[in-house]
N, C-alpha and C positions, 0 to 999 in steps of 0.2 A: 504595271509598267506598259507604256505605250511608245512604240518606235515607228516613225513614219520616214520611209526612205524615198528619195527622189532621184530618178535617173537623169533628170535635167540638171541636177547639181553636179558641178565638176569635181566636188569633193568625193574621194573614194568612199564606198559604202561602209567600210569598217570605221572610218573617221566619223561618218554621220552617226553611226551607232554609238561610238564613244562619246561624242559631243552631247547627244541626247540623254545618255545615261548620266553623265556628269551634271548636266542641267537639272535632272530630276533628283540627283543626290543633293545638289545645292539648295533646291527649293524645298526639300524635305519630303517630297513625294516618295522617295526611296530612302527610308530611315536606316540608320546603322542596324545591321543584322538582317535586313530584308534579303530574302532568297531570290536571286535572279533566275530566270528560266534557264534550263540546261542549254548548252550550245546547240544541240540537235533540235530541241524544241523551238528555240528562237529562229534558227535557220529555216525550219519548216514553216513557222508562222510568217516570216518575212519573205519566204520563197527565194532564198539565196543560199549560197554555198556555206557549208559547215566551216570551211577554212576561213571565210570572211568573218564570221561571228567569233571564231576561235582567236583570230588576230585582234579583234576589238577587245575581247576579254583579257587576252594576254597583256595588251597595252594598259588596260585599266588596272590590272593587278600589279604590273611593273611600276606604275605611278602611284600606287597606294590607295586607289579608290575602292577596289574590291579585294576579297580574299577567296581563294578556292581551296576547299578541303576535298581531297581525293575521295570519291565515292559518296560525298554528301552534297556537293554543289558549290556554287559561287554565291557569295554574300557581300552586301555593302559593308565595307570596312568600318569599324567603330570610329576610326579617325578620318574616314573619307570626307565627310562634310567639312570638318575643321581643316583638313588638308587643302581642299578646294578654296575655302575662305582665305587661308593664308596665302595661297598663290595669287588670288585676286588682289589681296592687299598689297602684295609685292608689285603687281602690275600697276596699281594705282600710284604707289610710291614712285615708281620709275617715271610714270607720266608726269606727276607733279614736279619731280626733279628736272625733267626736260623743260617743262614750262618755266620753272624758276630760272634755269640756266639761260633761256632765251630772254627772259625779262632782265636779267643781269647784263646781258649783252647790250640791251637798250638802256642801261644805266638806271633801271628802276630801283628804288630803295624798298624796304620791307612794306612800307605803307602803299607804295604804288603797286606792288605785287598783290597785296591783299585787296586793293581796289579792283584790279583786273579779275581776281578770283571771285569777289563778291558780285561784280557785274555779270560774269558768266553764270554764277549760281542763280542770280535773279532771273536772267534770261532763260535758264534751264527750267526753273520753277514755273515759268509762264506757259510752258508747252504742255 
């Protein structure tokens, strides 16, 4: 597991830690069951407060990304990657719904909406 913190980033350090761990869970770098470093070990490695790492781990656990077993450590939850995937799919659905609503305001029919989507997809594929 690799975490890189930036003091130039206005995002709080615990949020930077959370974001990077979630990204690594999503990418498969941290598979279900992977044991995370202890709070103290990660704090020492990153040269930050134990309280900061503890907050990140607590948030990750509250949101279902990791599980902590007293005396054994913190592990990537079995459902962690699937949970992240589902939340991303919900985000995508909301974005599509907003786009469709805007197209409807412009009186686009289904064919017009599909054309807009295909044009954007073609443009995106070109980059």
